[in-house]
ZAMARGU-4260 file (C-alpha; in steps of 0.2 Angstrom, whole numbers, plus 5000, padded with zeros to 4 digits):
<rodrens>
0) 5000/5000/5000 | 5014/5012/5005 | 5023/5008/4988 | 5007/5012/4979 | 5004/5028/4988
5) 5022/5034/4984 | 5020/5029/4966 | 5004/5040/4964 | 5009/5054/4975 | 5027/5053/4976
10) 5039/5051/4991 | 5035/5065/5003 | 5053/5063/5011 | 5061/5064/4994 | 5051/5080/4991
15) 5056/5088/5008 | 5074/5083/5004 | 5073/5093/4988 | 5067/5108/4998 | 5081/5107/5011
20) 5094/5106/4997 | 5087/5122/4990 | 5088/5130/5007 | 5107/5127/5008 | 5110/5138/4994
25) 5103/5152/5005 | 5115/5149/5018 | 5129/5148/5006 | 5125/5165/4999 | 5128/5172/5016
30) 5146/5164/5018 | 5156/5178/5010 | 5148/5192/5021 | 5151/5182/5037 | 5169/5179/5032
35) 5171/5198/5033 | 5165/5200/5051 | 5178/5201/5065 | 5178/5189/5079 | 5169/5201/5090
40) 5156/5205/5077 | 5153/5186/5074 | 5151/5184/5093 | 5139/5199/5094 | 5128/5190/5082
45) 5121/5180/5097 | 5115/5195/5106 | 5108/5202/5090 | 5098/5186/5087 | 5092/5186/5105
50) 5086/5204/5104 | 5077/5200/5087 | 5068/5185/5096 | 5062/5197/5110 | 5056/5209/5097
55) 5044/5195/5090 | 5055/5188/5076 | 5054/5169/5074 | 5069/5157/5074 | 5063/5151/5057
60) 5065/5168/5050 | 5084/5169/5055 | 5088/5151/5052 | 5100/5154/5037 | 5109/5168/5047
65) 5111/5157/5063 | 5118/5142/5052 | 5130/5154/5043 | 5136/5161/5060 | 5140/5143/5067
70) 5148/5138/5050 | 5160/5153/5050 | 5164/5151/5069 | 5168/5132/5066 | 5181/5137/5053
75) 5189/5150/5064 | 5189/5140/5081 | 5190/5121/5075 | 5197/5123/5058 | 5182/5113/5051
80) 5169/5119/5039 | 5152/5112/5039 | 5149/5103/5022 | 5132/5106/5013 | 5126/5089/5018
85) 5129/5094/5036 | 5119/5109/5034 | 5105/5098/5028 | 5107/5088/5043 | 5106/5103/5054
90) 5090/5109/5046 | 5082/5092/5050 | 5087/5092/5068 | 5080/5110/5070 | 5064/5105/5062
95) 5060/5090/5074 | 5067/5076/5062 | 5080/5062/5063 | 5095/5064/5052 | 5102/5047/5046
100) 5120/5051/5043 | 5133/5038/5039 | 5148/5034/5050 | 5162/5048/5048 | 5150/5061/5041
105) 5152/5072/5056 | 5136/5070/5066 | 5144/5079/5081 | 5148/5095/5071 | 5131/5094/5062
110) 5122/5095/5079 | 5130/5112/5083 | 5119/5120/5070 | 5103/5116/5078 | 5110/5117/5096
115) 5116/5135/5094 | 5099/5140/5085 | 5088/5132/5099 | 5099/5139/5113 | 5095/5157/5107
120) 5078/5154/5115 | 5086/5154/5132 | 5077/5138/5137 | 5091/5126/5138 | 5096/5113/5125
125) 5100/5095/5130 | 5113/5085/5120 | 5109/5067/5124 | 5123/5054/5121 | 5124/5035/5124
130) 5138/5036/5137 | 5147/5048/5149 | 5163/5047/5139 | 5155/5054/5123 | 5146/5067/5134
135) 5162/5074/5140 | 5171/5072/5124 | 5158/5081/5114 | 5156/5095/5127 | 5175/5099/5127
140) 5176/5097/5108 | 5160/5108/5103 | 5161/5118/5119 | 5175/5128/5112 | 5164/5132/5097
145) 5149/5137/5107 | 5158/5147/5120 | 5166/5157/5106 | 5148/5162/5101 | 5144/5167/5119
150) 5135/5152/5124 | 5138/5142/5141 | 5140/5123/5140 | 5137/5111/5155 | 5140/5092/5157
155) 5131/5080/5169 | 5139/5064/5173 | 5135/5048/5183 | 5138/5049/5202 | 5131/5067/5202
160) 5147/5074/5194 | 5144/5090/5184 | 5155/5102/5174 | 5154/5119/5165 | 5165/5122/5150
165) 5178/5135/5155 | 5191/5140/5142 | 5203/5146/5156 | 5201/5131/5168 | 5216/5119/5168
170) 5216/5106/5182 | 5232/5098/5189 | 5237/5083/5178 | 5249/5069/5182 | 5266/5070/5173
175) 5263/5053/5164 | 5247/5057/5157 | 5245/5051/5139 | 5248/5063/5124 | 5234/5074/5118
180) 5222/5066/5105 | 5227/5076/5090 | 5211/5072/5081 | 5199/5075/5096 | 5190/5059/5093
185) 5193/5048/5107 | 5202/5055/5122 | 5193/5067/5134 | 5204/5082/5139 | 5198/5087/5156
190) 5205/5104/5153 | 5191/5117/5152 | 5179/5106/5162 | 5177/5115/5178 | 5167/5106/5192
195) 5151/5114/5197 | 5134/5109/5205 | 5120/5100/5195 | 5109/5115/5194 | 5123/5126/5187
200) 5126/5113/5173 | 5107/5113/5169 | 5106/5132/5169 | 5119/5132/5155 | 5113/5136/5137
205) 5118/5119/5132 | 5119/5103/5143 | 5128/5087/5137 | 5124/5071/5146 | 5117/5053/5144
210) 5099/5048/5143 | 5100/5040/5160 | 5106/5055/5169 | 5093/5067/5161 | 5080/5054/5165
215) 5085/5051/5183 | 5087/5070/5187 | 5069/5072/5181 | 5063/5059/5193 | 5074/5066/5207
220) 5067/5083/5204 | 5049/5076/5207 | 5055/5069/5224 | 5063/5085/5232 | 5055/5094/5246
225) 5061/5111/5241 | 5059/5120/5224 | 5077/5126/5226 | 5083/5108/5226 | 5076/5105/5208
230) 5090/5105/5195 | 5081/5104/5178 | 5072/5118/5169 | 5056/5114/5159 | 5061/5102/5145
235) 5063/5111/5129 | 5074/5103/5115 | 5083/5087/5116 | 5095/5082/5102 | 5099/5063/5104
240) 5115/5056/5097 | 5113/5038/5092 | 5094/5040/5093 | 5090/5023/5088 | 5100/5015/5102
245) 5091/5026/5115 | 5073/5027/5109 | 5073/5009/5101 | 5085/4998/5109 | 5083/5004/5127
250) 5064/5008/5125 | 5060/4993/5135 | 5071/4997/5150 | 5063/5009/5162 | 5072/5021/5174
255) 5068/5016/5192 | 5073/5025/5208 | 5071/5013/5222 | 5074/5009/5240 | 5078/4992/5248
260) 5062/4982/5254 | 5061/4973/5270 | 5060/4955/5264 | 5074/4943/5268 | 5085/4935/5255
265) 5088/4917/5261 | 5072/4911/5251 | 5080/4915/5234 | 5094/4902/5237 | 5081/4889/5242
270) 5071/4892/5226 | 5087/4891/5215 | 5091/4874/5223 | 5074/4868/5219 | 5074/4872/5201
275) 5092/4866/5198 | 5087/4848/5199 | 5073/4850/5186 | 5076/4843/5168 | 5072/4852/5152
280) 5057/4845/5142 | 5053/4833/5157 | 5050/4846/5170 | 5049/4862/5160 | 5049/4869/5143
285) 5058/4884/5135 | 5052/4896/5122 | 5068/4905/5116 | 5058/4917/5105 | 5048/4923/5120
290) 5062/4921/5132 | 5051/4911/5144 | 5051/4895/5154 | 5036/4885/5160 | 5034/4871/5172
295) 5026/4855/5165 | 5014/4845/5175 | 5028/4834/5180 | 5038/4849/5185 | 5024/4855/5196
300) 5023/4838/5205 | 5041/4838/5208 | 5041/4855/5216 | 5026/4851/5226 | 5034/4835/5233
305) 5051/4845/5237 | 5041/4858/5246 | 5029/4846/5254 | 5013/4855/5248 | 4998/4847/5240
310) 4994/4861/5228 | 5008/4873/5223 | 4996/4887/5217 | 4983/4886/5232 | 4994/4881/5247
315) 5010/4890/5243 | 5003/4906/5237 | 5006/4917/5222 | 5021/4925/5229 | 5030/4908/5230
320) 5025/4904/5213 | 5032/4921/5207 | 5049/4917/5215 | 5049/4900/5208 | 5046/4906/5190
325) 5060/4919/5192 | 5072/4905/5198 | 5067/4894/5183 | 5069/4909/5171 | 5086/4913/5179
330) 5092/4894/5177 | 5085/4891/5159 | 5085/4908/5150 | 5098/4919/5157 | 5115/4914/5152
335) 5132/4919/5160 | 5143/4930/5149 | 5129/4933/5137 | 5115/4941/5147 | 5126/4945/5162
340) 5143/4943/5169 | 5149/4939/5187 | 5161/4952/5194 | 5167/4948/5212 | 5151/4946/5222
345) 5140/4956/5209 | 5129/4952/5194 | 5131/4965/5180 | 5119/4965/5166 | 5126/4965/5148
350) 5117/4976/5136 | 5111/4964/5122 | 5114/4977/5108 | 5130/4985/5113 | 5139/4971/5123
355) 5142/4984/5136 | 5141/4981/5155 | 5127/4991/5163 | 5134/4995/5180 | 5120/5000/5192
360) 5106/4992/5182 | 5096/4978/5190 | 5082/4967/5184 | 5066/4970/5193 | 5052/4960/5201
365) 5065/4948/5210 | 5073/4942/5194 | 5090/4949/5198 | 5090/4941/5215 | 5086/4924/5207
370) 5101/4926/5196 | 5112/4931/5211 | 5106/4915/5220 | 5109/4904/5204 | 5127/4911/5204
375) 5129/4909/5223 | 5134/4927/5225 | 5128/4939/5239 | 5110/4943/5236 | 5105/4962/5237
380) 5087/4965/5244 | 5073/4967/5232 | 5069/4986/5230 | 5053/4996/5232 | 5050/5008/5218
385) 5049/5026/5222 | 5049/5033/5205 | 5049/5026/5187 | 5048/5032/5169 | 5052/5024/5152
390) 5063/5033/5139 | 5048/5033/5128 | 5038/5044/5139 | 5052/5054/5146 | 5058/5061/5129
395) 5040/5064/5123 | 5039/5077/5136 | 5051/5088/5127 | 5044/5103/5118 | 5056/5099/5103
400) 5064/5082/5100 | 5076/5077/5086 | 5091/5066/5084 | 5104/5058/5073 | 5111/5041/5069
405) 5120/5031/5056 | 5105/5019/5055 | 5087/5023/5057 | 5078/5019/5041 | 5073/5001/5046
410) 5064/5009/5061 | 5056/5023/5052 | 5039/5017/5055 | 5042/5016/5074 | 5049/5033/5075
415) 5034/5040/5066 | 5021/5032/5075 | 5027/5033/5093 | 5037/5049/5092 | 5030/5058/5077
420) 5048/5060/5070 | 5052/5058/5051 | 5068/5050/5046 | 5078/5059/5033 | 5093/5050/5025
425) 5106/5063/5022 | 5117/5060/5007 | 5136/5057/5010 | 5148/5070/5007 | 5158/5058/4996
430) 5152/5043/4987 | 5153/5026/4997 | 5165/5014/4989 | 5165/5001/5002 | 5162/4983/4995
435) 5148/4974/5005 | 5151/4956/5000 | 5138/4942/5000 | 5135/4932/5016 | 5144/4916/5019
440) 5135/4902/5027 | 5143/4886/5035 | 5136/4870/5042 | 5144/4873/5059 | 5150/4886/5071
445) 5167/4878/5072 | 5169/4878/5053 | 5164/4896/5052 | 5177/4901/5064 | 5190/4892/5055
450) 5186/4901/5039 | 5186/4918/5048 | 5203/4915/5055 | 5210/4910/5038 | 5203/4926/5031
455) 5210/4936/5045 | 5228/4929/5042 | 5227/4932/5023 | 5221/4950/5024 | 5231/4955/5039
460) 5247/4948/5031 | 5243/4960/5016 | 5243/4975/5028 | 5224/4977/5029 | 5217/4981/5046
465) 5202/4970/5052 | 5188/4974/5064 | 5180/4958/5069 | 5162/4959/5076 | 5155/4947/5088
470) 5137/4947/5095 | 5141/4944/5114 | 5155/4944/5127 | 5154/4925/5127 | 5158/4924/5108
475) 5170/4938/5109 | 5181/4929/5122 | 5179/4912/5113 | 5185/4919/5097 | 5199/4928/5105
480) 5205/4912/5112 | 5204/4904/5095 | 5215/4918/5088 | 5228/4916/5102 | 5228/4897/5097
485) 5231/4902/5079 | 5245/4914/5084 | 5236/4929/5077 | 5240/4945/5087 | 5225/4955/5091
490) 5216/4967/5103 | 5200/4961/5112 | 5187/4973/5117 | 5171/4969/5126 | 5167/4986/5132
495) 5173/4987/5150 | 5179/5005/5149 | 5172/5018/5137 | 5188/5028/5136 | 5200/5013/5134
500) 5187/5006/5122 | 5187/5022/5111 | 5206/5022/5111 | 5208/5004/5105 | 5194/5006/5092
505) 5202/5023/5086 | 5219/5013/5082 | 5210/4999/5073 | 5214/5007/5057 | 5233/5003/5058
510) 5241/4992/5045 | 5238/4974/5049 | 5229/4978/5065 | 5216/4965/5071 | 5203/4971/5083
515) 5190/4959/5090 | 5175/4969/5097 | 5157/4966/5102 | 5146/4973/5088 | 5143/4991/5095
520) 5160/4994/5105 | 5167/5011/5102 | 5152/5018/5093 | 5154/5036/5091 | 5173/5035/5087
525) 5179/5036/5069 | 5192/5022/5063 | 5205/5032/5054 | 5214/5023/5040 | 5233/5022/5046
530) 5229/5024/5065 | 5225/5040/5075 | 5234/5051/5072 | 5238/5043/5055 | 5255/5044/5046
535) 5255/5046/5027 | 5265/5030/5025 | 5253/5019/5035 | 5237/5027/5027 | 5244/5023/5010
540) 5248/5005/5015 | 5230/5003/5022 | 5222/5010/5007 | 5232/5000/4995 | 5227/4984/5005
545) 5208/4988/5003 | 5204/4999/5018 | 5196/4993/5034 | 5189/4976/5033 | 5174/4972/5044
550) 5171/4954/5047 | 5156/4949/5057 | 5155/4932/5065 | 5136/4931/5065 | 5120/4941/5061
555) 5112/4951/5074 | 5093/4950/5077 | 5092/4968/5070 | 5097/4973/5052 | 5101/4990/5060
560) 5114/4983/5071 | 5122/4974/5056 | 5122/4990/5046 | 5130/5000/5060 | 5144/4987/5060
565) 5146/4988/5041 | 5147/5007/5043 | 5163/5007/5053 | 5171/5004/5036 | 5171/5016/5021
570) 5170/5033/5030 | 5171/5049/5020 | 5174/5039/5003 | 5188/5028/5010 | 5190/5011/5003
575) 5184/4996/5013 | 5174/4980/5014 | 5162/4970/5025 | 5156/4952/5025 | 5146/4942/5037
580) 5150/4924/5041 | 5135/4914/5047 | 5132/4896/5053 | 5116/4887/5054 | 5120/4884/5073
585) 5119/4903/5076 | 5105/4909/5087 | 5096/4919/5074 | 5096/4905/5062 | 5092/4892/5075
590) 5078/4901/5084 | 5070/4912/5070 | 5077/4905/5054 | 5070/4892/5042 | 5076/4874/5043
595) 5077/4873/5024 | 5095/4878/5023 | 5101/4867/5037 | 5092/4852/5028 | 5100/4856/5011
600) 5117/4856/5019 | 5115/4840/5028 | 5108/4831/5013 | 5122/4837/5002 | 5135/4833/5015
605) 5144/4850/5015 | 5161/4851/5023 | 5159/4861/5039 | 5171/4874/5033 | 5165/4876/5015
610) 5154/4891/5013 | 5138/4893/5003 | 5135/4910/4995 | 5118/4912/4986 | 5102/4922/4987
615) 5093/4908/4997 | 5104/4912/5012 | 5102/4931/5011 | 5083/4929/5009 | 5082/4917/5024
620) 5092/4928/5035 | 5082/4944/5030 | 5066/4934/5034 | 5072/4929/5051 | 5078/4947/5055
625) 5062/4954/5049 | 5053/4942/5061 | 5063/4947/5076 | 5061/4966/5072 | 5043/4964/5070
630) 5042/4954/5086 | 5052/4967/5096 | 5042/4982/5089 | 5026/4973/5094 | 5033/4971/5112
635) 5039/4989/5113 | 5022/4995/5106 | 5013/4984/5118 | 5023/4990/5133 | 5020/5008/5128
640) 5001/5006/5127 | 5002/5000/5145 | 5015/5013/5151 | 5004/5027/5143 | 4991/5023/5156
645) 5003/5025/5171 | 5011/5040/5162 | 4995/5050/5163 | 4994/5046/5181 | 5012/5052/5184
650) 5009/5068/5174 | 4994/5072/5185 | 5003/5068/5201 | 5019/5077/5196 | 5010/5093/5190
655) 5001/5094/5207 | 5017/5091/5217 | 5026/5104/5207 | 5012/5117/5209 | 5013/5115/5228
660) 5032/5117/5228 | 5031/5132/5217 | 5018/5141/5228 | 5025/5136/5245 | 5043/5140/5241
665) 5039/5157/5235 | 5041/5173/5246 | 5026/5181/5239 | 5010/5182/5250 | 4999/5180/5235
670) 5007/5163/5231 | 5005/5158/5249 | 4986/5163/5248 | 4984/5152/5232 | 4992/5138/5242
675) 4980/5140/5256 | 4965/5140/5243 | 4972/5124/5236 | 4972/5116/5254 | 4954/5122/5256
680) 4949/5115/5240 | 4957/5098/5245 | 4947/5099/5261 | 4931/5102/5253 | 4934/5088/5240
685) 4937/5076/5254 | 4921/5082/5263 | 4912/5079/5247 | 4919/5062/5245 | 4914/5057/5263
690) 4896/5065/5261 | 4894/5055/5245 | 4899/5039/5253 | 4887/5040/5267 | 4872/5050/5260
695) 4871/5045/5242 | 4868/5026/5244 | 4859/5015/5232 | 4844/5012/5243 | 4841/5031/5246
700) 4845/5030/5265 | 4857/5040/5275 | 4870/5032/5286 | 4872/5047/5298 | 4881/5037/5311
705) 4894/5031/5298 | 4896/5049/5292 | 4899/5056/5309 | 4911/5043/5314 | 4921/5046/5298
710) 4921/5064/5300 | 4927/5062/5318 | 4943/5054/5311 | 4947/5070/5302 | 4943/5084/5314
715) 4934/5088/5331 | 4915/5089/5330 | 4901/5097/5340 | 4891/5085/5350 | 4875/5089/5341
720) 4882/5087/5324 | 4871/5072/5321 | 4855/5082/5325 | 4861/5096/5313 | 4863/5084/5299
725) 4846/5075/5302 | 4838/5092/5301 | 4842/5093/5283 | 4835/5075/5279 | 4820/5074/5267
730) 4806/5062/5264 | 4804/5067/5246 | 4809/5055/5233 | 4813/5067/5219 | 4831/5067/5214
735) 4832/5086/5215 | 4826/5086/5233 | 4838/5073/5238 | 4853/5081/5229 | 4848/5098/5238
740) 4847/5089/5255 | 4865/5082/5252 | 4871/5099/5247 | 4864/5107/5262 | 4874/5095/5273
745) 4890/5097/5263 | 4888/5116/5265 | 4886/5114/5284 | 4901/5103/5285 | 4912/5113/5274
750) 4907/5129/5284 | 4912/5120/5300 | 4929/5115/5292 | 4932/5132/5285 | 4929/5140/5302
755) 4940/5127/5311 | 4954/5128/5298 | 4954/5147/5299 | 4955/5147/5318 | 4970/5136/5317
760) 4978/5147/5304 | 4975/5162/5315 | 4982/5153/5330 | 4998/5149/5321 | 4999/5166/5314
765) 5015/5167/5303 | 5010/5165/5284 | 5027/5157/5281 | 5024/5144/5294 | 5007/5140/5288
770) 5013/5138/5270 | 5027/5126/5277 | 5014/5116/5286 | 5002/5115/5271 | 5017/5111/5259
775) 5023/5097/5270 | 5006/5089/5273 | 5003/5089/5254 | 5020/5083/5248 | 5021/5069/5261
780) 5003/5063/5256 | 5007/5063/5238 | 5024/5055/5239 | 5019/5040/5251 | 5003/5036/5241
785) 5011/5038/5224 | 5024/5024/5229 | 5009/5013/5235 | 5000/5016/5219 | 5016/5011/5209
790) 5016/4995/5218 | 4998/4992/5215 | 4999/4996/5197 | 5014/4984/5195 | 5004/4970/5202
795) 4989/4974/5191 | 5001/4974/5176 | 5008/4957/5181 | 4991/4949/5183 | 4980/4957/5170
800) 4985/4944/5157 | 4973/4932/5165 | 4959/4942/5159 | 4962/4934/5142 | 4956/4918/5148
805) 4939/4926/5151 | 4939/4932/5132 | 4942/4950/5138 | 4955/4961/5131 | 4968/4963/5144
810) 4973/4981/5139 | 4955/4987/5140 | 4953/4979/5157 | 4969/4986/5162 | 4964/5004/5157
815) 4947/5002/5166 | 4954/4995/5182 | 4969/5008/5182 | 4957/5022/5179 | 4947/5017/5195
820) 4964/5015/5204 | 4969/5033/5199 | 4953/5040/5206 | 4955/5030/5222 | 4973/5037/5223
825) 4967/5055/5221 | 4953/5052/5235 | 4966/5044/5246 | 4978/5059/5244 | 4964/5071/5248
830) 4959/5061/5263 | 4977/5060/5269 | 4981/5079/5267 | 4964/5084/5275 | 4968/5073/5290
835) 4986/5078/5292 | 4982/5097/5290 | 4970/5096/5305 | 4981/5085/5315 | 4997/5096/5312
840) 4986/5112/5314 | 4980/5106/5331 | 4997/5101/5337 | 5005/5117/5331 | 4991/5127/5340
845) 4993/5117/5356 | 5012/5119/5356 | 5010/5138/5352 | 4996/5140/5365 | 5007/5133/5379
850) 5021/5145/5375 | 5009/5160/5372 | 4998/5157/5387 | 5012/5155/5400 | 5023/5168/5391
855) 5038/5157/5391 | 5054/5165/5386 | 5072/5159/5388 | 5076/5172/5401 | 5060/5171/5411
860) 5056/5153/5411 | 5061/5149/5429 | 5051/5163/5436 | 5035/5159/5426 | 5036/5140/5430
865) 5036/5145/5448 | 5022/5158/5446 | 5006/5154/5457 | 4994/5157/5443 | 5001/5143/5431
870) 4992/5127/5435 | 4993/5109/5428 | 4978/5099/5423 | 4976/5082/5430 | 4977/5074/5413
875) 4994/5082/5410 | 4987/5095/5397 | 4995/5112/5397 | 4989/5123/5411 | 4977/5137/5409
880) 4980/5155/5412 | 4969/5164/5426 | 4960/5174/5412 | 4942/5169/5413 | 4934/5161/5398
885) 4915/5161/5396 | 4907/5144/5397 | 4898/5146/5380 | 4913/5153/5371 | 4924/5143/5360
890) 4937/5133/5369 | 4955/5141/5368 | 4963/5124/5363 | 4956/5126/5346 | 4945/5110/5346
895) 4929/5120/5340 | 4919/5114/5355 | 4912/5126/5368 | 4922/5129/5383 | 4910/5120/5395
900) 4910/5105/5384 | 4929/5104/5382 | 4942/5110/5395 | 4929/5119/5405 | 4921/5102/5411
905) 4938/5097/5419
</rodrens>
């Protein structure tokens, strides 16, 4: 259908690209004029643009001038001039698109065009990178350019480290520090990065950081108790480097801030021991596609016998079943050195796409503890979630979102549907001359590895550098051992340190160099032919040998990851080649592929190290990859549909919380009054909920006793309240009459609440103290109940699939139940705030009353404590002053009762 529409109406992306190319001519026309400007005049353009924005001009009206400014500044500061194709990429980034630019085409420099332009608004631009190393590298590299134009640049890092780019800052460095990276591509120069606090880094015009740090800081900002502790500004424009990695590969990984739960850990070892004795097929089955393991009836019987229970699901309970399922999953699905590694007494997750170890990340729902028990390492307690958000929902909160990557076309549909982003394939500055050879398939993994080693020896011997891509740390280390046995000198990388990783990958272009790396290691670093920095002689040797050879030892689940590996070779028109070596034993072919190729090879009795190269192979592989991509997209889309429900709850709760912080931490009496009105509205809402619960019953009767008992939990009540309520009762059956009667009761109770609350406020006196009390009551109620809500929604999410057995759509049922849970949450928050406000108010009044009535001061305390007129009540309540209080006047304790019915009766 898409092909038909494009045939009839033309390709809209192609049309837009044509427009963009014509716009570049407008930028180029300005180049000569901007060359004539002095450095001060060029820098002054920033103030000029800002003034024009204040005067009402739009950014789009000055886009050609801003781009010309950045291009000229880059020539003077960095000695680099933006190519026309980079200007096209800059326009795409500025206009909320994704620029697909091949490796080596200068994405980092391209980003400065849109970064500078958006930063002129003064709202802050976030440059998002896949790791801390790239954030620092790019901030130093591009910070010089942006600072030359008068913009400030900040960096946020893990462990709460933050920096500001400062051209005059030079820290003390060890004498043996490595030489400066002449190409500014792999080594982070800590010169110019001055340490600062987090808020200062975010206050900069441009802030570099990882997706994790930006997301976690957002969550932390919504947990603070003072507005001054918030570090981020409202989210304006995010430009994401390697956007496919962050918004696709990591879309299923939520950010979670948690605290240790109270549950013990010994049980995990017990469950691990129980499942260890089970046999596959007999006691459980494994679905590798769905990454699940299920107990068979024999397996259930074996577990019941071992645990001494008659029925696992009724006697042991669902919590035990959950732990057993996790233990089985840890034993049968999660593999050491593929899904995780063991470092000392810690289980570290391995990113399935990059092969990098994800320090600080843990599987949730007790799965991480199950793996720890399996490997017999120290078990950390399961955590209680305090705040969580997915990258999908975090980045959709930005007013503007754009990004760049070397490979996005295969995920264009997902970017369009979920994020509303179009993918634009930017032409290369020079034609690509890399040779992408046809895949080779082998009958066994051993035969494949033997063939790869022969190929490496031949090419390295001719002086050609080789980058060998592996799909996992396990395969990376296995192949490295095989190379050692074959006597092939090489560098092995499985991404344990970003900076070392970048340095090794940068040198992978030296003559005859052999580098074995996980598929994505060193992403963001160019491999320069001849090494870094290259010598003319080495560069010549490498080019004559055919450039960088990329040899992949298997296909990844995603074509995009394969394309990224290919793209390491052939940058900027350099020669190069790529080829994939596959066996029918590879995971992709075994799990998702067709058995057709395997059967053919077995029937023809192919030698294990003899390759097959034909169209059937490629077709079979493409079909398998397409299956995986579709499967993964469906999972991400499915998860987003569920998370969108919780996201609406989160947005509402966080907005309410931020409003309280903004009003309470202001020094403006008007804001404090608005906060007070918010507190009163909450109290009225709570009273409305209570009245509705007891006076709006289905049978039409009023439960006045229940109403009074419920109200008594909130605030002190007069003795004759029941009579006052009954006075408004009606025998009329008309709905209008019943509604009017309920409203009369609500008005009565609201009036009483207003009087009591106003009395408490007057007794406390200081507006600032009142605002503080109201803020604390509201925030503590919101925070504690939000955490409980997250737990409840998580349990709902885990169990909702059972609705499918009743022929009901689980998603629809989830939305219905979650909707009711949200309204229950709001009602619970109103109840908690109301109860707390009256409780704290009375406590504050009593404390203040004691001090005021006795006239206590530090200087005269002893004298007053001995004064004859100060008395102590039998119950230990504060003594009363001699001043006479009328029996029918309100009691001075603030209860709202008459004096004769309260302290006057003692």
